[in-house]
C-alpha positions as CSV (number, residue, x, y, z in Angstrom):
1,M,15.2,-25.0,-4.9
2,K,17.0,-25.4,-1.6
3,A,16.8,-23.1,1.4
4,Y,19.9,-20.9,1.5
5,D,21.5,-19.4,4.5
6,A,21.4,-15.6,4.7
7,S,25.2,-15.4,4.1
8,K,24.6,-17.1,0.7
9,I,21.9,-14.8,-0.5
10,R,22.2,-11.5,-2.4
11,N,19.0,-9.5,-2.9
12,V,19.5,-7.1,-5.8
13,S,17.0,-4.6,-7.3
14,L,17.5,-3.6,-11.0
15,L,16.9,0.0,-11.8
16,G,17.2,2.2,-14.8
17,H,15.5,3.9,-17.8
18,S,12.9,2.0,-19.7
19,S,14.5,-0.3,-22.4
20,S,18.0,-0.1,-20.9
21,G,17.9,-3.9,-20.6
22,K,17.0,-4.8,-17.1
23,T,14.6,-7.6,-18.0
24,M,17.0,-9.0,-20.6
25,L,19.8,-8.9,-18.1
26,V,17.9,-11.3,-15.8
27,E,17.0,-13.4,-18.9
28,S,20.6,-13.6,-19.9
29,L,21.7,-14.6,-16.3
30,L,19.1,-17.3,-16.2
31,Y,20.4,-18.7,-19.5
32,A,24.0,-18.4,-18.5
33,T,23.4,-20.4,-15.3
34,G,21.3,-23.1,-17.0
35,A,18.0,-22.1,-15.3
36,I,16.4,-21.8,-18.7
37,S,17.3,-23.7,-22.0
38,R,16.3,-20.9,-24.4
39,M,16.7,-17.2,-24.0
40,G,13.6,-15.2,-24.7
41,K,13.2,-11.6,-25.9
42,V,11.1,-8.7,-24.8
43,E,10.2,-8.0,-28.4
44,D,8.9,-11.5,-28.8
45,G,6.9,-11.4,-25.5
46,N,8.5,-14.6,-24.2
47,T,10.8,-13.6,-21.3
48,V,10.6,-15.0,-17.8
49,G,10.1,-11.5,-16.4
50,D,7.5,-9.9,-18.6
51,F,4.5,-12.2,-18.9
52,S,1.3,-10.3,-18.4
53,K,-0.8,-9.4,-21.4
54,E,-0.3,-5.7,-20.7
55,E,3.5,-6.1,-20.6
56,I,3.7,-8.2,-23.8
57,Q,1.5,-5.8,-25.6
58,R,3.5,-2.7,-24.7
59,K,6.9,-4.5,-24.6
60,V,7.8,-2.8,-21.3
61,S,7.8,-4.0,-17.7
62,I,4.9,-2.9,-15.6
63,N,5.3,-4.8,-12.3
64,T,8.3,-5.8,-10.2
65,K,9.3,-9.4,-10.7
66,V,11.4,-11.6,-8.4
67,I,13.8,-13.7,-10.4
68,P,16.1,-16.0,-8.4
69,V,19.3,-17.1,-10.0
70,E,21.5,-19.9,-8.5
71,Y,25.3,-19.8,-9.2
72,N,28.2,-21.3,-7.4
73,D,26.2,-22.1,-4.2
74,V,24.9,-18.5,-4.0
75,K,21.3,-17.5,-4.5
76,Y,20.8,-14.1,-6.3
77,N,17.2,-12.7,-5.9
78,F,16.9,-10.1,-8.7
79,L,14.0,-7.7,-8.4
80,D,13.4,-6.5,-11.9
81,T,11.6,-3.1,-11.7
82,P,9.8,-1.1,-14.5
83,G,11.7,1.8,-16.0
84,Y,8.7,3.7,-17.1
85,F,7.9,6.6,-14.8
86,D,4.3,5.9,-14.2
87,F,5.3,2.7,-12.4
88,I,7.9,4.3,-10.1
89,G,6.1,2.9,-7.1
90,E,7.4,-0.5,-8.0
91,M,10.9,0.6,-7.3
92,Y,10.0,1.4,-3.6
93,G,8.9,-2.1,-2.8
94,A,11.9,-3.7,-4.6
95,K,14.4,-1.5,-2.8
96,R,12.8,-2.4,0.5
97,A,13.4,-6.1,-0.2
98,S,17.0,-5.7,-1.4
99,E,20.4,-4.8,0.1
100,G,21.9,-3.6,-3.2
101,S,20.9,-2.2,-6.5
102,I,22.2,-2.4,-10.1
103,L,21.6,0.7,-12.3
104,V,21.4,-0.6,-15.9
105,I,22.5,1.9,-18.5
106,D,22.2,1.5,-22.3
107,A,25.7,2.3,-23.6
108,Q,24.2,3.7,-26.9
109,A,21.9,6.1,-25.1
110,G,24.1,7.0,-22.1
111,V,22.6,8.6,-19.1
112,E,18.8,9.1,-19.6
113,V,16.1,10.6,-17.4
114,G,15.2,7.3,-15.8
115,T,18.9,6.9,-15.0
116,E,19.1,10.2,-13.2
117,K,15.9,9.6,-11.2
118,A,17.1,6.1,-10.0
119,W,20.5,7.6,-9.2
120,K,19.0,10.3,-7.0
121,N,17.0,7.7,-5.1
122,L,20.1,5.6,-4.6
123,N,22.0,8.6,-3.3
124,K,19.2,9.5,-1.0
125,Y,19.4,6.2,0.9
126,H,23.2,5.6,0.4
127,T,22.3,2.3,-1.3
128,P,25.2,0.0,-2.3
129,R,25.1,0.0,-6.1
130,F,26.7,-1.1,-9.3
131,I,26.4,0.4,-12.7
132,F,26.0,-2.2,-15.5
133,L,26.8,-0.7,-18.8
134,N,24.8,-2.8,-21.3
135,K,24.8,-3.0,-25.1
136,M,28.6,-2.5,-25.3
137,D,28.4,-4.4,-28.7
138,K,26.1,-1.9,-30.3
139,E,27.1,0.4,-33.2
140,N,29.1,3.6,-32.4
141,V,29.6,2.8,-28.7
142,K,32.8,4.4,-27.4
143,F,33.5,3.4,-23.9
144,D,35.6,6.4,-22.9
145,E,32.9,8.8,-24.1
146,V,30.1,6.9,-22.3
147,L,32.2,6.7,-19.0
148,E,32.8,10.4,-19.1
149,D,29.1,11.1,-19.7
150,I,28.2,8.9,-16.7
151,K,30.8,10.6,-14.4
152,T,29.8,14.1,-15.5
153,K,26.0,13.6,-15.1
154,L,25.9,11.4,-12.1
155,G,28.9,12.4,-10.1
156,G,30.3,10.5,-7.1
157,H,33.1,7.9,-7.1
158,I,32.3,5.8,-10.1
159,V,35.1,3.4,-11.0
160,P,35.1,0.6,-13.6
161,L,36.4,-2.6,-12.2
162,V,36.4,-4.2,-15.7
163,M,37.4,-2.7,-19.0
164,P,36.1,-3.7,-22.4
165,I,38.3,-5.5,-25.0
166,G,37.2,-4.0,-28.3
167,E,34.4,-1.5,-28.9
168,A,31.0,-1.6,-30.6
169,E,30.8,-4.5,-33.1
170,D,34.3,-5.5,-32.1
171,F,33.5,-5.9,-28.4
172,K,34.5,-9.4,-27.5
173,G,35.6,-9.5,-23.9
174,M,36.9,-7.7,-20.8
175,V,39.7,-7.2,-18.4
176,D,39.1,-7.8,-14.6
177,L,41.2,-5.0,-13.2
178,I,41.1,-6.2,-9.6
179,Q,41.9,-9.9,-10.4
180,D,44.3,-8.9,-13.2
181,K,42.7,-11.3,-15.6
182,A,41.2,-11.1,-19.0
183,Y,38.4,-13.0,-20.8
184,S,37.3,-13.3,-24.4
185,Y,34.0,-14.7,-25.6
186,E,33.2,-16.9,-28.5
187,G,29.4,-16.8,-28.5
188,R,28.7,-17.4,-24.8
189,K,31.8,-19.4,-24.2
190,R,34.2,-17.6,-21.9
191,T,38.0,-18.2,-22.2
192,E,40.7,-16.7,-20.0
193,I,43.4,-14.9,-22.0
194,P,46.5,-12.9,-21.2
195,V,45.8,-9.3,-20.1
196,P,46.4,-7.1,-23.2
197,A,49.5,-5.0,-22.7
198,E,47.5,-1.8,-23.3
199,W,45.9,-2.2,-19.9
200,D,49.0,-2.7,-17.8
201,G,49.4,1.0,-17.0
202,Y,45.6,1.5,-16.4
203,I,45.5,-1.2,-13.7
204,E,48.1,0.8,-11.7
205,K,46.2,4.1,-12.4
206,L,43.0,2.5,-11.2
207,R,44.5,1.3,-7.9
208,G,45.8,4.8,-7.4
209,E,42.3,6.2,-8.0
210,L,40.8,3.7,-5.5
211,N,43.4,4.1,-2.8
212,E,41.9,7.2,-1.3
213,V,38.4,5.7,-1.3
214,V,39.8,2.5,0.3
215,A,41.7,4.6,2.9
216,E,38.4,6.3,4.0
217,T,36.9,3.0,5.1
218,S,38.9,2.6,8.3
219,E,41.2,4.6,10.5
220,E,43.9,2.0,10.2
221,L,43.9,2.2,6.4
222,M,43.8,6.0,6.5
223,E,46.9,6.1,8.7
224,K,48.6,3.6,6.3
225,Y,47.6,5.8,3.4
226,F,49.1,9.0,4.8
227,A,52.2,7.2,5.8
228,G,52.7,6.3,2.2
229,E,52.5,2.5,2.8
230,A,51.0,0.3,0.1
231,F,47.8,-1.7,0.9
232,T,48.0,-5.4,0.8
233,D,45.9,-7.1,-1.8
234,A,43.5,-8.3,0.9
235,E,43.2,-4.8,2.4
236,F,42.6,-3.3,-1.0
237,K,39.8,-5.7,-1.8
238,E,38.2,-5.4,1.6
239,G,38.4,-1.6,1.4
240,I,36.5,-1.7,-2.0
241,K,33.9,-4.0,-0.4
242,Q,33.3,-1.6,2.5
243,A,33.3,1.5,0.3
244,V,30.6,-0.1,-1.9
245,R,28.5,-1.2,1.1
246,N,28.7,2.3,2.6
247,G,27.5,3.8,-0.7
248,E,30.7,5.7,-1.2
249,L,31.9,3.8,-4.2
250,T,30.0,2.7,-7.3
251,I,31.5,-0.1,-9.3
252,L,31.0,0.0,-13.0
253,M,30.7,-3.2,-15.0
254,V,30.3,-3.7,-18.8
255,G,28.8,-6.3,-20.9
256,S,26.2,-7.4,-23.5
257,V,23.1,-9.2,-22.2
258,E,22.1,-10.1,-25.7
259,K,25.4,-11.9,-26.3
260,G,25.8,-13.1,-22.7
261,I,29.2,-11.3,-22.3
262,G,30.1,-10.5,-18.7
263,M,27.3,-12.5,-17.0
264,E,29.5,-14.8,-14.8
265,L,31.8,-11.9,-13.9
266,L,28.8,-9.7,-12.9
267,L,27.6,-12.5,-10.5
268,H,31.0,-12.9,-9.0
269,K,31.3,-9.1,-8.3
270,I,27.8,-9.0,-6.8
271,Q,28.7,-11.9,-4.5
272,R,32.0,-10.3,-3.6
273,Y,31.0,-6.7,-3.0
274,F,27.3,-6.5,-2.2
275,P,26.2,-7.2,1.4
276,A,24.4,-10.4,2.4
277,P,21.1,-9.8,4.2
278,N,22.7,-10.7,7.6
279,E,25.5,-8.1,7.1
280,V,23.3,-4.9,7.1
281,G,22.6,-4.9,10.8
282,A,19.4,-5.5,12.8
283,Y,16.0,-4.2,11.7
284,T,14.2,-1.8,14.0
285,G,10.4,-2.1,14.5
286,T,7.9,-1.2,17.2
287,W,5.1,-2.8,19.2
288,E,2.8,-0.9,21.6
289,D,5.1,2.2,21.3
290,K,8.2,0.1,22.3
291,E,11.2,-0.4,20.1
292,E,11.7,-4.0,18.9
293,M,14.9,-5.3,17.2
294,R,15.1,-8.2,14.8
295,K,18.4,-9.7,13.6
296,V,18.6,-11.4,10.2
297,D,19.0,-14.8,11.8
298,E,16.9,-17.9,11.5
299,N,17.1,-18.5,15.3
300,E,15.2,-15.2,15.9
301,P,11.4,-15.0,16.2
302,F,9.8,-15.0,12.8
303,S,9.0,-11.7,11.1
304,A,8.6,-10.6,7.5
305,V,7.5,-7.7,5.4
306,V,5.0,-7.9,2.4
307,F,6.7,-5.7,-0.2
308,K,4.5,-6.7,-3.3
309,T,1.0,-8.0,-3.9
310,I,-0.1,-9.6,-7.2
311,V,-3.8,-10.0,-8.1
312,D,-4.0,-13.3,-10.1
313,P,-7.4,-14.2,-11.5
314,F,-6.7,-18.0,-11.1
315,V,-4.9,-18.3,-7.8
316,G,-6.2,-15.2,-6.1
317,K,-4.0,-12.7,-4.3
318,L,-0.2,-13.5,-4.1
319,S,1.8,-11.9,-1.4
320,L,5.5,-11.5,-1.9
321,F,7.5,-11.1,1.3
322,K,11.0,-10.6,2.6
323,V,11.8,-12.7,5.7
324,I,13.5,-10.4,8.1
325,S,14.1,-12.8,11.0
326,G,13.5,-16.5,11.9
327,K,12.1,-18.8,9.2
328,I,8.7,-19.7,7.8
329,T,7.4,-23.2,7.0
330,K,4.1,-24.4,5.7
331,S,2.9,-24.9,9.3
332,T,4.0,-21.6,10.7
333,P,1.1,-19.7,12.3
334,L,1.0,-16.2,10.9
335,Y,0.0,-13.0,12.6
336,N,-0.5,-9.8,10.7
337,A,0.7,-7.3,13.2
338,S,-0.2,-4.3,10.9
339,Q,-3.9,-5.3,10.8
340,E,-3.9,-7.1,14.2
341,V,-5.4,-10.3,12.8
342,D,-4.4,-13.9,12.3
343,E,-3.6,-15.0,8.7
344,K,-3.8,-18.5,7.2
345,L,-0.9,-19.5,5.0
346,G,-2.0,-20.7,1.5
347,G,1.1,-22.5,0.4
348,L,4.8,-21.5,0.4
349,F,6.9,-21.0,-2.7
350,Y,9.5,-19.0,-4.5
351,L,8.5,-17.1,-7.6
352,R,10.6,-17.0,-10.8
353,G,8.5,-14.7,-12.9
354,K,5.0,-16.4,-13.0
355,T,6.5,-19.8,-12.1
356,Q,5.8,-21.0,-8.5
357,I,8.6,-23.1,-7.1
358,D,7.3,-25.0,-4.1
359,T,9.3,-25.0,-0.9
360,D,9.0,-26.2,2.7
361,T,11.1,-23.5,4.4
362,I,12.2,-19.9,3.7
363,I,15.0,-18.6,5.9
364,A,15.8,-15.1,7.2
365,G,17.1,-12.9,4.4
366,D,15.3,-14.7,1.6
367,I,12.3,-13.7,-0.5
368,G,9.3,-15.9,-0.8
369,A,5.6,-15.8,-1.6
370,T,2.3,-17.2,-0.5
371,S,-1.3,-17.1,-1.7
372,K,-4.7,-16.1,-0.3
373,L,-3.7,-14.1,2.7
374,E,-7.0,-12.6,3.5
375,H,-6.0,-9.4,5.2
376,A,-2.4,-8.7,4.1
377,R,-1.6,-5.6,2.1
378,T,1.6,-4.3,0.7
379,G,3.7,-2.9,3.5
380,D,2.2,-5.1,6.3
381,T,4.3,-7.0,8.8
382,L,3.8,-10.7,9.3
383,C,5.2,-12.2,12.5
384,D,5.1,-14.6,15.4
385,K,2.1,-13.7,17.5
386,A,4.0,-14.4,20.7
387,N,6.7,-11.9,19.6
388,P,4.8,-9.2,17.7
389,V,6.6,-6.4,15.8
390,I,5.6,-3.9,13.1
391,F,8.2,-2.5,10.7
392,E,7.9,0.9,9.1
393,R,5.6,0.9,6.1
394,I,6.9,1.6,2.7
395,R,6.2,5.3,1.7
396,Y,4.8,5.5,-1.8
397,P,4.2,8.6,-3.8
398,K,0.6,10.0,-3.9
399,P,-1.4,10.0,-7.1
400,T,-0.9,13.0,-9.3
401,L,-3.5,12.3,-12.1
402,Y,-7.1,11.5,-11.5
403,M,-9.7,10.4,-14.0
404,S,-13.4,9.5,-13.8
405,V,-14.6,6.0,-14.6
406,R,-17.6,5.3,-16.8
407,P,-18.8,1.8,-17.5
408,V,-19.1,0.9,-21.2
409,K,-22.0,-1.4,-20.3
410,Q,-24.8,-0.5,-17.9
411,G,-25.2,-2.4,-14.7
412,E,-21.5,-3.2,-14.2
413,D,-20.8,-0.4,-11.7
414,E,-20.5,-2.8,-8.7
415,K,-18.4,-5.3,-10.6
416,I,-16.0,-2.5,-11.7
417,G,-15.8,-1.2,-8.1
418,V,-14.9,-4.6,-6.7
419,A,-12.2,-5.1,-9.4
420,L,-10.7,-1.7,-8.9
421,N,-10.4,-2.2,-5.2
422,K,-8.6,-5.5,-5.7
423,M,-6.1,-3.7,-7.9
424,T,-5.3,-1.1,-5.2
425,A,-3.8,-4.0,-3.2
426,E,-1.5,-4.7,-6.2
427,D,-0.3,-1.1,-6.6
428,P,-0.2,1.2,-3.6
429,T,0.4,4.2,-5.9
430,F,-3.1,3.6,-7.4
431,E,-6.2,5.0,-5.6
432,V,-9.9,4.5,-6.0
433,L,-12.4,7.0,-4.5
434,R,-16.0,8.0,-4.8
435,N,-16.8,11.7,-5.1
436,H,-20.2,11.8,-3.5
437,E,-20.7,15.4,-4.5
438,T,-20.2,14.9,-8.3
439,K,-21.3,11.2,-8.0
440,E,-18.3,10.1,-9.9
441,L,-16.0,7.1,-9.4
442,L,-12.4,8.3,-9.6
443,I,-9.1,6.5,-10.1
444,G,-5.8,8.1,-9.4
445,G,-2.2,7.3,-10.3
446,Q,1.2,8.6,-11.4
447,G,0.4,9.2,-15.1
448,N,-1.7,8.4,-18.1
449,M,0.0,5.1,-19.0
450,Q,-0.6,3.7,-15.5
451,L,-4.3,4.5,-15.7
452,T,-4.5,3.1,-19.2
453,V,-2.9,-0.1,-18.0
454,I,-5.5,-0.3,-15.2
455,K,-8.2,0.1,-17.9
456,D,-6.7,-2.7,-20.0
457,K,-6.3,-5.0,-17.0
458,L,-9.9,-4.6,-16.0
459,K,-10.8,-5.9,-19.4
460,N,-8.2,-8.6,-19.6
461,T,-8.4,-9.9,-16.0
462,F,-11.8,-9.1,-14.8
463,G,-13.9,-8.9,-18.0
464,V,-15.3,-5.4,-17.6
465,E,-14.7,-2.4,-19.8
466,I,-14.5,1.3,-18.8
467,E,-14.0,4.7,-20.4
468,L,-11.9,7.4,-18.7
469,D,-12.8,11.1,-18.6
470,D,-11.6,14.2,-16.9
471,P,-13.3,14.5,-13.5
472,K,-15.9,17.1,-12.7
473,I,-15.0,20.0,-10.5
474,A,-16.7,20.4,-7.2
475,Y,-17.6,24.1,-7.4
476,R,-19.4,26.0,-4.7
477,E,-21.8,29.0,-4.7
478,T,-22.1,31.8,-2.2
479,I,-23.4,35.4,-1.9
480,R,-21.6,38.8,-1.7
481,Q,-24.2,41.0,0.0
482,K,-27.2,41.0,2.3
483,A,-30.8,40.4,1.1
484,E,-34.1,40.4,3.0
485,V,-36.8,38.4,1.2
486,Q,-40.3,36.9,1.8
487,G,-41.1,33.3,1.1
488,K,-44.8,32.7,1.1
489,H,-46.6,29.4,0.3
490,K,-50.4,29.4,0.2
491,K,-52.5,26.6,-1.2
492,Q,-56.2,26.0,-1.0
493,S,-57.8,23.2,-3.0
494,G,-60.7,21.7,-1.1
495,G,-60.2,20.2,2.4
496,A,-57.2,21.3,4.4
497,G,-55.1,24.0,2.9
498,Q,-51.4,25.0,3.3
499,Y,-50.1,28.2,4.6
500,G,-46.6,29.3,5.4
501,D,-45.1,32.8,5.4
502,V,-41.5,33.7,6.3
503,W,-39.2,36.7,6.1
504,V,-35.5,35.7,6.0
505,R,-32.4,37.7,6.0
506,F,-29.5,36.2,4.0
507,E,-25.9,37.5,4.5
508,P,-22.3,36.3,3.9
509,H,-20.7,34.3,6.7
510,D,-17.0,33.6,7.1
511,G,-17.4,30.1,8.5
512,D,-17.9,27.0,6.4
513,D,-20.9,25.8,8.3
514,F,-24.4,27.2,7.5
515,V,-25.7,29.3,10.3
516,F,-29.4,29.5,11.0
517,A,-30.7,32.1,13.5
518,E,-34.2,33.5,14.5
519,E,-35.3,37.0,15.6
520,V,-39.0,36.5,15.6
521,F,-41.1,38.6,17.9
522,G,-44.6,38.4,19.1
523,G,-45.2,34.9,17.8
524,A,-45.4,35.9,14.1
525,V,-44.1,32.4,13.4
526,P,-44.7,29.9,16.1
527,K,-41.5,28.2,17.5
528,N,-42.7,24.8,16.6
529,F,-42.3,25.7,12.9
530,F,-38.6,27.0,13.3
531,P,-37.1,23.5,12.7
532,A,-39.2,23.2,9.5
533,V,-37.8,26.5,8.2
534,E,-34.3,25.5,9.0
535,K,-34.8,22.1,7.3
536,G,-36.1,23.8,4.2
537,L,-33.1,26.1,4.0
538,R,-30.6,23.4,4.6
539,E,-32.0,21.2,1.9
540,S,-31.9,24.2,-0.5
541,L,-28.2,24.7,0.2
542,E,-27.5,21.5,-1.8
543,H,-28.3,23.3,-5.1
544,G,-27.4,26.9,-5.7
545,V,-29.2,29.2,-8.2
546,L,-26.3,29.8,-10.6
547,A,-25.3,26.3,-11.7
548,G,-26.8,24.0,-9.1
549,Y,-23.6,23.7,-6.9
550,P,-23.7,23.5,-3.1
551,V,-24.0,26.8,-1.3
552,V,-21.5,27.8,1.4
553,H,-20.6,30.8,3.7
554,V,-24.2,31.8,4.3
555,K,-26.1,32.9,7.4
556,A,-29.9,32.9,7.3
557,T,-32.0,34.7,10.0
558,L,-35.7,34.2,10.3
559,Y,-37.0,37.5,11.5
560,D,-40.7,37.7,10.6
561,G,-43.7,35.9,9.0
562,S,-47.2,34.9,9.5
563,Y,-49.3,31.8,10.0
564,H,-52.8,30.4,9.8
565,D,-54.4,28.7,12.7
566,V,-55.8,25.8,10.6
567,D,-53.8,25.7,7.4
568,S,-50.2,26.2,8.7
569,N,-48.1,23.1,9.1
570,E,-44.4,22.0,9.0
571,M,-44.5,21.2,5.2
572,A,-45.9,24.6,4.4
573,F,-43.2,26.4,6.3
574,K,-40.5,24.2,4.8
575,I,-41.7,25.1,1.3
576,A,-41.9,28.8,2.2
577,A,-38.3,28.7,3.4
578,Q,-37.2,27.1,0.1
579,L,-39.0,29.9,-1.8
580,A,-37.3,32.5,0.3
581,F,-33.9,30.8,-0.3
582,K,-34.3,30.9,-4.1
583,K,-35.3,34.5,-4.1
584,G,-32.8,35.6,-1.5
585,M,-29.8,34.0,-3.3
586,Q,-30.7,35.7,-6.5
587,E,-30.9,39.1,-4.8
588,A,-27.8,38.7,-2.7
589,K,-25.4,38.8,-5.7
590,P,-24.5,35.1,-6.0
591,I,-21.0,34.1,-7.1
592,L,-19.3,30.9,-8.1
593,L,-16.3,29.5,-6.1
594,E,-13.7,27.1,-7.3
595,P,-11.3,24.9,-5.3
596,I,-7.7,26.2,-5.0
597,V,-4.8,23.8,-4.5
598,K,-1.3,24.4,-3.2
599,A,1.2,22.8,-5.6
600,E,4.9,22.0,-4.9
601,I,6.7,21.5,-8.2
602,K,10.2,20.1,-8.2
603,V,12.2,20.7,-11.3
604,P,15.8,21.1,-12.5
605,E,16.8,24.8,-12.6
606,S,17.0,24.8,-16.4
607,Y,13.3,24.3,-16.6
608,L,12.4,26.9,-14.0
609,G,11.3,29.6,-16.5
610,D,9.2,27.3,-18.6
611,V,7.3,25.9,-15.6
612,M,6.7,29.3,-14.0
613,G,5.4,30.7,-17.3
614,D,3.1,27.7,-17.7
615,M,1.8,28.1,-14.1
616,N,0.9,31.8,-14.9
617,K,-1.1,30.6,-17.9
618,R,-3.0,28.3,-15.5
619,R,-4.0,31.3,-13.4
620,G,-1.5,30.2,-10.7
621,R,0.1,32.4,-8.1
622,I,3.8,31.8,-7.4
623,L,4.4,31.9,-3.6
624,G,8.1,31.0,-3.6
625,I,11.0,29.2,-5.0
626,D,13.2,27.1,-2.8
627,P,16.6,25.7,-4.0
628,Q,17.4,22.1,-3.1
629,D,20.6,20.4,-2.2
630,D,20.4,18.2,-5.3
631,G,20.4,21.2,-7.6
632,T,16.7,21.3,-8.3
633,Q,14.2,24.0,-7.4
634,V,10.9,23.7,-5.7
635,I,8.2,26.1,-6.9
636,T,5.3,26.6,-4.5
637,A,2.2,28.0,-6.1
638,E,-1.6,28.2,-5.6
639,V,-3.6,27.4,-8.6
640,P,-7.2,26.5,-9.5
641,H,-7.8,22.8,-9.3
642,S,-9.5,22.9,-12.7
643,E,-6.2,23.8,-14.3
644,M,-4.3,20.9,-12.8
645,F,-6.2,17.8,-14.1
646,R,-3.6,16.8,-16.7
647,Y,-0.7,18.6,-15.1
648,A,1.1,15.2,-14.5
649,I,1.2,14.7,-18.3
650,D,2.0,18.3,-19.1
651,L,4.8,18.7,-16.6
652,R,6.4,15.5,-17.9
653,A,6.4,16.9,-21.4
654,M,7.8,20.3,-20.3
655,T,10.7,18.8,-18.3
656,Q,11.5,15.7,-20.2
657,A,10.1,13.7,-17.3
658,R,12.5,15.3,-14.9
659,G,9.9,17.3,-13.0
660,S,7.6,16.1,-10.2
661,F,4.9,17.6,-8.1
662,Q,2.4,17.1,-5.3
663,M,-0.7,19.2,-4.4
664,D,-3.2,19.6,-1.6
665,F,-6.5,21.5,-1.4
666,V,-6.3,24.8,0.5
667,R,-9.6,26.7,0.1
668,Y,-12.3,28.0,-2.3
669,E,-12.0,31.3,-4.2
670,E,-14.2,33.3,-6.5
671,V,-14.1,32.3,-10.1
672,P,-13.3,35.1,-12.6
673,Q,-16.5,36.2,-14.3
674,D,-15.6,35.1,-17.8
675,Q,-14.7,31.6,-16.5
676,A,-17.9,31.6,-14.3
677,N,-20.1,32.3,-17.3
678,K,-18.7,29.3,-19.2
679,I,-19.2,27.0,-16.1
680,I,-22.7,28.2,-15.6
681,E,-23.6,27.8,-19.3
682,A,-22.1,24.2,-19.3
683,A,-24.0,23.3,-16.1
684,N,-27.3,24.5,-17.5
685,A,-26.7,22.7,-20.8
686,E,-26.1,19.5,-18.9
687,K,-29.2,20.1,-16.8
688,N,-31.4,20.5,-19.9
689,K,-30.2,17.4,-21.7
C-alpha cells in the first residue's frame, strides 16, 4: 500500500446501533474494490473486521478496527466501532482519529437506541456526518416511512442525495439526485440507466430544500439567495460540501451491503463531501504551558496521537496512531511527550483488521500502527523530541459497574493481576484496582457484557480463569455516646510478670482522624507508656466490635490508671488499652456506617418517574432535577453505595439503554437498624466459617 498525500485521504468512523451493518459495510466495500476476493459474514465469523474469539463467539464487534479501502486513487480509512453500549469507549478513540462519521441505520429497524446515542455525540461536536440507510432490500421496508422516522427522531437538516429505485425485495438501484444520474444493479454489476420520470419533480424539490442550507454557507451565497438568483451548479455543490463539513447538513445515502448496492456511490460522496485531514485546520497542543500549533502537513515536525491499543499475545502490544503532522519512517526517533520518555519503534505498518501491511512511510493525516512501544498508552502524543508537543487526551467515560475477581485456581493471583493490567492499556474505560480494606481485586467497566468479555479474554488470551462476584462494601463503625472504662492487664506466671492499668474516656469526634489525648495527673501512668497506650488503641481501630469494620470518628482520652514498678512494660499497657477499647466501644452505643454516593442520572423525560421511583426503593434521596438542552433530565441523588452495585444493568433495563449515570463518594451515614442487623449477622457468619 502506497503512502497517500493528506488530500487523498478520508478518515471515517462508522457508528450506529449493534447489528445495523457497520462491519458488513466495510466488508462489502472491500469486496467491491477488489481488496478481498470473497465476502465474509458476521454470522459465519469470517469477516475482515471481527476476528477475535470473543467477537466471533458473540457475533458482535467489541473493538474498533481500522480498515483501509483504496478506490480511484483515494484512501479511505474506515474505523469500524462496536454498536453495543458496553463498548462505547471505542467510539471516542475512533472519532479522535477521523474527520467524518457515517451513522449506519438498519432500514427494517429504523432509529434505535444506539442510533440516538451516536447522533447526540455527533451533534455535540458538530461532526461532519452521513447517514447510510442499510438493508433497503429487506422485507416490508418503505423508504418514505423510514425517512420520516429518521427526520422526526433525529432532527436537523437530513437530506437524501440518492433515492431508491424499488423498495424491499424490489430494491434494485438508485438515483443520484445531485448528478442527475440513475443506476441499476444486476448482482453487484452497476449499470447507468435513464433517470425514471417519477423523480424529475423530486430533483427540483430537493434543490429547493437545499438552497437555504447552501445559502447559509457564505455571505455571497446568502445575498444571491435573497436576491432570488439561482445558484450555479458549482456553487450548489460547493455549498453542500461546506454545509456537511460544518455539521449543518446530513447527507442520507441508501443501499444494501449484503448485495453490494450503492458501494461505489457511497465512496464517491465521501470523497466529494467529507473533509480531507489537511482541510480541518491546524491542531492545537501544548508544551511547558505554551501553546503549540501543528498543521496537517508532511513538512511540519512529526507528531501523532495514539488512539487505540491492542494487546496481542503473539506480537505484544500494538499501538494505532493518527499522524497529525510531518511523517514517520522506520528510522524516525520517537519521543513520547505524554510520558516524557524515548520510545523505540518496533516496525511500521497499516492494519486491515488483523492483517499487517508493511510500509516505509506514513504521512500526515494517515493512520498507521507499530508494535512494542514500551511506554505508550492510548491518548499519548508521540513526536519529534526537538519539537515537543502534547495534544489533549481523549476523555473516556468512567466505569459504572465494578465486580470482584476471584481466581478459579489457587496461586494464579499474580498472573491474573498482570494480565488485567495489560488489558487496561487496550480499553481505557476498563479499570483494575485493589481494595486494601476488603482485600479484593476489583475490575470496573461500562456494563456486564464488557466485564464478561474481559473474563473470556483472560481465558482465551492469557490462559487464566476467574469468577466475578459483587464487591464487598467498606462499612465503618463508630459510637454515639461517651463511655469511661477501665482496661486492666495483669499476668503472673513465674519470672517477670505483666501489669498495665488504664482508664480511658471514649467519645464521638467529628473529624475523620482518630484523636488520642491524655489527662493523667500525678504519674498514675508514666509518660513513657503513653505511646504504648495510643498504639494499642490505634491497632484496635482496625476491627470494630459490631462486625469487625474499621472504627472512625472517635476520640480517646487516657485520664487515669496504675502501674507496677517491676511488672509494667509497654506490651502490658498496649494490651490494657486494647481491653479498654473493646469494653468502651460496647458501652458507647456502637453503630454501623455505610458509604453514601452522589449519583447524577441522565435520562429522557419519559423515564423520569420510573427512575425516581426506583431510586426511592434504593433508599436514595432526590436532591434535584435539572433539564438539559437535549431534552433529557439529570436527576441528582444521594444513595447508599450498597444499592448501586448493579445499577448500570438496572438503569439500562429501565430506560431501554437510553439512561446513563456517574457517581462519586460523598460521606458515611448510619445504617438503618434493620439493615445493620443483616450486615452484622452476615459478617459474623463469615467470621465463623
